[in-house]
N, C-alpha and C positions, 0 to 999 in steps of 0.2 A: 843374488843366486837364483837360478830357473828353477822353481818347484813344480814344473808342470813337465810330465814326462810320461812314456810308456812304461806301464808294469805289468809283467805278466805274473800271476801269483805262483807261488813254488808247488809242486807236484807233490812233495812232502809225502811220498809214500804211495799216492794215489795212482790212478789207471793212466797210463800212457795214453795220450789222444793223439791219432792220427788225422789223414786229410779227408777221411770218409765223412760227411756230416748231412745225417738222413733230411733235417730241417733245410739245408741250402739246397740239396740236390733236388727236394719239392718242387723248387722254383726254377731251375735250371731247363734248358732246351729249346726247343722251337718258339715257344712262346713266351721267351723270357721278359721280354719289354710288356707283353700283355699281362703278365704275373705281378710284374713291376706296379703298372700303372693301377691294376685291381686294389692292390693291398694298401697302395699309398692314399689311395682315394676313398679306400673304404674305413681306413683309420680315421682320416681327416674328418669325413661323414659321422664317425662313430663320436668325434670330440667335438663337435660343432656347438657353439656356447649356449644357444636356443634352439627350440623345436623346429621353429621355422625361418632360422637364420640361414642364409646364403653364404656355406664356405667357398673361399676363392683358393686356388694352389696355383704355384708357377714352377714349371719345370727349366731350367737353366743350365747350360753347360758354362764352367768358368773354370779357367786355367790357372795356377798357383804355382809360383816360383820355388823349387824345392828348397834351395839353400837357404831362403830365409825363414823357414819355419822347424825347428826340430821335430814338430809333430810328423812332418814327412822324410825329412834328412834321418832321422833315427830309426826309420823301417828298413834303412840299407843294411845296418849292423843285424835287426831282427832276422831278415829273411836270409841272411848271411849263415846265423846261427840255425836256422830250420835246416838248411842245405848242408851242412855240416853235420848235423846231430844224424840226419836219414841216409848220408851217403852210402852208408852199408848194407842200407835195408830198400831192396828193391821196391818201389812202388810208381810205376810207371805215371800214373795219373798226378801224384805228387810232384814227380819230376817235370811234368808240363806245365803245370800249375806255377811251382817256382822260378821256371825258366819265363815264361809270361810275366812274372812280377818283377823279376830282374829287368826284362826287356823295357816293361814301365819307368820304372825306378833310373833308368839309365838317362832318361829325358829331362831336360832342365826343367820344362815345363809339365806338370800333371795334371792332366785334365780330370774335373772332378764334374757331378751332376748335381746341382743344387735345387731340392726340391722343398718350397716355402707353403706353407697354409696359413691361412688368416680366418678369422672369425670362429677359431676354435679356443679350446680351454687351455691350449699347451698341454705341458707334460708336469701335472701337479707332483707335488710329494719328494722333490728332489733333496728336500732337507731333513724328512723323517729318517727314522732307523730302520734297520733291516727288518724287523718285526712288525713294521706298522704298512698299512696298505698304502701303497704309492705307483702311481701311475708312472712316473720317471723310472723306477727301478725295474717295473715290469717289461719296461722296452730296454733299457740300457744295460741292466746287470742280473738278467734272470732267464731264463730256460723254459718254455713251457708253462709261463705264467701270465695270465691275462685280468685285468682288472676292469671289463666293459662290462656293461649293462645288459638289461634282457633284450632292449632292441636293436644291441649292436650287431655288428655282422662277425666278429672273431671273436671266437670263446677259445682257443687252442693255445695262442701267445706262440705261434709257430710263424704266423706271416711277417713277423720282423725279419725273416730270412731274406725274403725277396731280396732287399737292396744288396745285402751281400753278395748274392747270384749274379750281381751285375758288374761288382766291383772285381778287376784283375788282380787286386791285393787283398780282397776278402776284407775291407778296412771301411767303416763308416761312421763318421761324426753327426751326435745331436747336438741341436741348439735349440733352446726355448726360452720363452717369455710366460710364465702359466698364470692362470687365474689367481693362484695365491700369493703373486707378486714376486715371485722369485724366478729371476734369469739364470740357466745354468747350462754348461757345455761338457761335452764330454765323446771321446772317441773308444771306438769298440774295434777289435781286430781277431777274428775268427782262426786262427793259424793252426799250429800242431804243436807239440811238446817240443822242446830245444833246451838248450843251457843258456842261461844269462849270463851278463859280463862278470859276475862272480864265482861261474862255473857249476850253477845249482841248476837242477832240472825243473822245468816250469809247466805250467798248466799249457791248453792251447788258446787259450782265451784271455786276451789280455787288451788293459784299459789304458787311454790316455787320459791323465786326471792330476789332480792336484795330489802330491805326495810330502807330507809334512812330518819326520820321524817315522812312529806306527801308523799315524792317521793317512786314510785315503779317502778323497771326497771328489766330485763333480767339481770344476772350475765354475766359480761364482763371479758374478758383477763385478766385484771388487779385486778379484785375483788380476794379475798379469798374464797373458796370454795373447800373444801379437796374431796368432792363427785364427783364434776365436774373434778378434776384433774386427774379421772381414765379415761378419755376420752379426752385425748389432741391430738389435729389433728393438721397437715402439709399439709393436701392437704385439695382443696375444697371438700365438701360435707357435711352429714349431718349425725346425729348418733340418733335412735328413741330408747329408753331404755322401756322396759316394765318390769314394777316393778311387781314382783309376779305372773311371767308367769303361766298359767292355763295349767301346761306341763304334758304329758303324754310320756309313753317311747318310743312312735311312732312318737314323734313331728318330728324329722328329715324328715322321710321317708314322712310325708303329706306335708311338706313345699316343699320338694323337688319333688314329684309328682305333688302338686298344680302348682308350676313353669314350669314344662315340661308342662303339660296339657294347661296351658294359654298362655305361652310365647314360644312355640315352635320356631314361626317365628323369633320372636325379636332374640331369641338365633342363629337360623340358620342365618340369617343376620349379623352375628357378631356386634349386637348393644347392646346385654346384655351379661354378665355372673355372675354367682352367685354362690356364695360357702355358702354351708350349712354345719354347723361345720367343716369337713374336706373332705367334698364331692365336689368336683367342676364340675359346669356345664356351657359348653361352646360349642361352633359350634362343635368341635371336640369330645366331648364327650358325645354329648346329644343323641345322636341315641342307643350307647351303654347303658346308662340310662334306656331308654325305655324300651330296650329289656329285659335288669337287672329285671325291675318291671314286665312286662310281665311274666317271667318265675316264678316269686314268687306269683303273683296275675293274671293268664291267665284268668280268669273270669270277670275282671275289664273292665266294658265296657267304661269308659273314655280312659284309656289306650289304648284299643285295636284302638279306633277311633282315638287317638293321633298319634298312630303308622301307620295309613291308611293315616292320613293327612301329616304326615311326608315323608315318602313314595311318597306321590303324588307331594310334594314338590321337591323333590331331585331326583326322576327319571328321567333318560333320555327317558324312553316311556310315560309320561305323556304329556297331551297336554297343553302347556302354551299360553295365548292368553289376550289382553290388549283390552279397548274401552274408549271411551269417554262418557261419562253424561254430565259434563258441561266443563271440560277441556282436553286437548290431554291425551289419557293415564291414567285416573284417576281412572279406575278400573282394576283390575289384577286377572285372573281366572287361576288357575292350576287343572285340571282334572283327574284322571288314573281310569281304569275299571279291576278288579280283584275281582275273584268269593268270595272272604274272605271279602269283604268291605260290609257295610252295608247302601249305598245309603243316605250317609248325606255330607253335606253342613257345614263348618266350614266360619263363616264371620268375619270381624275384620277391624280395620281403621289403618292408616299407623303406627301407637305405636307398632302394633305387638300383642296385646292383644286379645284373643276369645273375642267377644261379645256374639255371641251364637252359637248353633250347631242347625241347621233344616234338617228334613227328606224330600227329593222329591223323592216318590215311582214312579219309573218305573222298566220295566223288566229288566235291564242290573244294575248289580251292582257294584258302581262305589264309590270314594271319590273325594272331589273337596274342595279347598279351594280359598276363596275370600277376597282379600285384597284391600281395597279404599285408595287409594294414594293421590288423588288430595286434597289441601288445601281448597277449598271451600267445597268439598262434606265432607270431615271432619270436617268443621266448623258446616255444618248443621246436620251431624249423632250426633255429639258431644252434640248437644242442645237438641236431642231426646232420648237420652239414660237416663235411671232412674239411682237414686245413685248408684245401683250396677252395672251399665254400663253391663247388660245380655240380650238385646234388643234394637230394634229400633222403637221408639212407637211415633209418630207425635201428637197424642192426649195430651202428655205432653205440648205441646205448647198451653195454654189455655187464652191467651191474644191478640192473632192475626190470625184471620180466614184466610187471604191471606197464611201467613207464616206457618200455619199448612198445607194448601193443598197444598203447593209448597213443603214442607218436605214430603206428602204422595205420592206426583206425583214422586219425585225423589227416595223415596224408591222403588215405583212400579218400575220404570225404572231398578233401579240395579238389583233387584229379576227377571225383566222380561230377562234382559239379560243374567243373570246367568242361569234361569231357560232354556233358550232356547240355550243355549251355549251347556250346559248338553244334552239336548235331540239331540241337531246335531251332537255330538261327539258320543251320545251312542246310536242313533239308529241302527235298524238291517240293518245289509248292504245285499243288493241281494237278497231280499225278494222276492219270486214269488207267485202269486197268485196260489190255489190248485182249480182245477174246479172237483168235484165231478160229479159223474155219474146223468145225467138230469139236469146240469147245463142249457142247450141250452135253455131250456123251458124258461129261464128268460130272462130280458132284460140286457143291457152290463153294466159293470162297473159303467162308467159315468153318466147312468140315476139316479144312488142313490146319488150325491151330490146336496146340497142345492144352490139354485141360487143364495141366497142372500149373500154367503158367499165373500169375495172379499179380498185376500191378508191377510196382517195384519191391515187393516183399521179399523176392528172392534175389541174392547176389550173383551176380553173373558168374562169378568163381564155382559155385554149386552145381552149375550145370554140367551134366555129364553127356556126352555125345553119346556114347554107346547104349545107355537108356532112352534117350531123346530118341534114338532110331529103333529103339524095340516097341516103343508107344506109338509109331507111326507106319511100321511095317507094312499095315494091310489098308493103308489110305492111298486112294486113287489119286492120281498127278492132274493138274490144272493146265497148264498152259506153256507155249514156248518161252513167249515174254512175259514177264511177270510185274506188276507193281505192287509194293509189298502196302498194303493197306487192311486195317482194322485187326492186326494181329494183337493177341494177349501178349503183355510182356513177359519174359521169362524173368527178367531180373534187372539191375543197373545195367546201364549203356557201357561200350566196353571202355575197359580199365587199359592203362599201359602195360609193358613188360614187368614193371616193378610189381606189380599188385594183383596180376593175374597171367598165370604162364597156362593159356588154355590149352598151345599146342600139344604140350607133353599128354594130354588125357586121351586115353583111348588108342594110343599109337602102338603097333605091334610089331614084331619083327618074326613072328611066328609064320614057317613055311609049311604048317599041315593042311587040310584039304581046304579047297575053296577059293587058292591063290598064293602065287607065291611073291615077295619082294625081292625084285633083282639088285636091292641097293643103290639105284642109281634113280630111286625117286618115283618109279613107276610099277604100280601094281600088276602083274600078269593072272589073268582070269584062265585057270586049268579046265580045258575041255578036250573031248576029243578032236584031233584036228581032220577037219575034211574041208577038201579045196578051199582055199581062201583067194581073196583079191585084194590087192594093195591099192588104194586110191587116195595116199595119206594126203596129197596135196590139194585133192578136191573135196567138195561137200560129200557128206556120205549119206546114202539113202536109208530113211530109218521111216517104220511103220508107226513108232511111236517117239518122240522128241520133247520131253516137258521137263520144267524146271518150276519148283514152287519153295515157297518161303516156310522153315521149322521155325527157327527163331531170328528175326532180325537183328535185336539188339547184341544176338551172339555171332551174327553173320553166318548162317548154318543154313543151307539149302539142301533140297533132295532132288536127283535129277533121275529121269527114266528114260531108258533107250530100248529099243528094239529094233536092229538091224533087219533089213528085207533079205541080206545077203552076207556071206560070211566076210570077215575082216580080220586081217592079221594085225592092223594098229588102226586105231581111233584118237585123234588128238580131240582134245575138250579144251574149249575157251568160252570164256563169260566176258561180255562188254556191257559196261553202263552205257544208257543213252541218255544225254542229257538233255536241256529244255530246247536246247538247239539243233537237236538231232545228231550231234557228232557223239561217237563211240571211243569209250575208253576203256583198255584192258584191265581186268580187276585182278590185284594178286590174289594168290589162292594159297592160304597156309597149310591147307590138308584136304585129302580126301579119303573115303572108305568104303571099301565095297566088300561084300562078304564079311563083313565085320573085322575086316583089317584095315588098318590106318595107313597112311603113308605122308610124310611131311612132303611138302612143296617147295618150302623156303621161300616162298612169296613169288614165285614163277608164275607167268601168266598163262600156262597152260600145264596139263597133264595128260600122259599117253595111257590108255588100255590097250590090251593085245588079245588076240584069239576071240574074237566077237563071232558068236554065230547066229546065223538066220533064224529069226521066229522066236530067241530066247528074251526074255526082259530083262534088264540089268538096271540094278537100282543102286545108285552113288550118292552119298553125301559129301558136300563140300564144306568147308569152312572157308569164310572170306575175310579180306582184310578189312573192306568196307564195310560199316555195320550201320547203315541208313537206308531211309525208303528211297527206292529206286527203280528203273525199269532194267531189266537184265536181258540180253540178247544172247542165246544159247546157241554157239557154234559148234559144229561137228564136223573135222575134217577127216 
């Protein structure tokens, strides 16, 4: 008698389970294979046997003859029961899924993606009771449960849904040979409520396992199971078998690119080796594989970024540095300057999987790789990553205000150190002030610093543009082009948008005297209209045209204009002058005139209207670039 079979537990008066599954939906979409590769590789790296051992992974397509295995053949009856139960309950998505599943099962051969890892602990605890801590049960028989340590990547127990998202049958089998010496096998199918062959209502999640009377258990080494016999193991590790793979012709390319883009650090450090079909990705081949895909897809931004990050990681001319947040050398940064780079920073924890890529806009083009190594830091950051592990979000901590504040502070420290290190390394060297004709009539450069700035003692987020403006209202201007030197720092260097939203400070939609906001990003200066001249396309005639720094760390500058004739429109654009004399337009975050501020949304210019001859206009601008640089003020 065959005692291995599919079993869906009875509903027993519980809640009916429909098609919508938030865990599976999390990993659906255009990044399907990317999500799968991230979750699989992450789980295997978390389970490596020793700290420095190299995890090996294989992705292989295998086809199985359905009629040979009741594990596959019996799915016909189960899907028929699902269709019959829901036939009078309109659900377009479920209908589509059931139809796709029936199409898959109509084939004699069922395609499966078999993913196998080696040099891992396997899924321990398959023989333990339900109340004991078991890695096996957390993966195969639980929802929202994880048994991972502090330095692991996963903490929600949701990533196990990624393989189901890739199955047209929502069915996955697990096979393991674990360090505790036990070999175990089990199938899981995440479907919908239906009636079993006895006419009883069932739950939506079922298991292919050993059934003896009232006893249910995984299928162990001594049990008979013909389907399991296809996956015999002699080395510790785990096989994940995705039944009815949603296969596309480019599946190998998609998975290989996902592994390259997300795990290039683990592979470079020789902690991970992956075989996709017949292709091997390891420390020796990864650079060749990156270049291979860049030749095929030169416009692929992810690949271009990965190449920049990898070059930064391995190049002798990169800047490598370490620092302490909680423990000695628990953060590591690699920076490299290159005109082909896109000013991006990739962030990851010690597992070597990319968490996110962010942009820090400065004049210099660079790439940077941030790796968090410390165990304490990894533990904190793991707890503020969402299920997809694509950012660090302290607000995930919703039951401990002190811990949430601590996490925010630590994240800010990491970002501050990274930003400051990049600024220091990429700053323009040997910048000299340009003293245009007539500058002697103005005061010295030092007169334009703010008295309140003291080193790094004030956080940049505390800077209020309006109060800053008041402090320098009566200060004279300096020069047309300015090299920022000798300024007192007003606070930490620029933080990213998650820890500082400076753009919202001082923004006003007030339309009272002194100017009107027209809703299109332009602030209209209101004066009496006396014969205007429109020369928007030409340089405007100014008796005074100056720009001076207010706070370089916060990107704040002061512009003084005094037209010689009336203009109905004046366009202001700022250009950074590089060491090679090339000019690059600077994105403008906002400008303030007559105490009213207007967001510019990173446009490269803004427009003032109705400027009158002989009248001085004072404008404060906040720029996206926050580094020492020469600035050319262009007024057209």
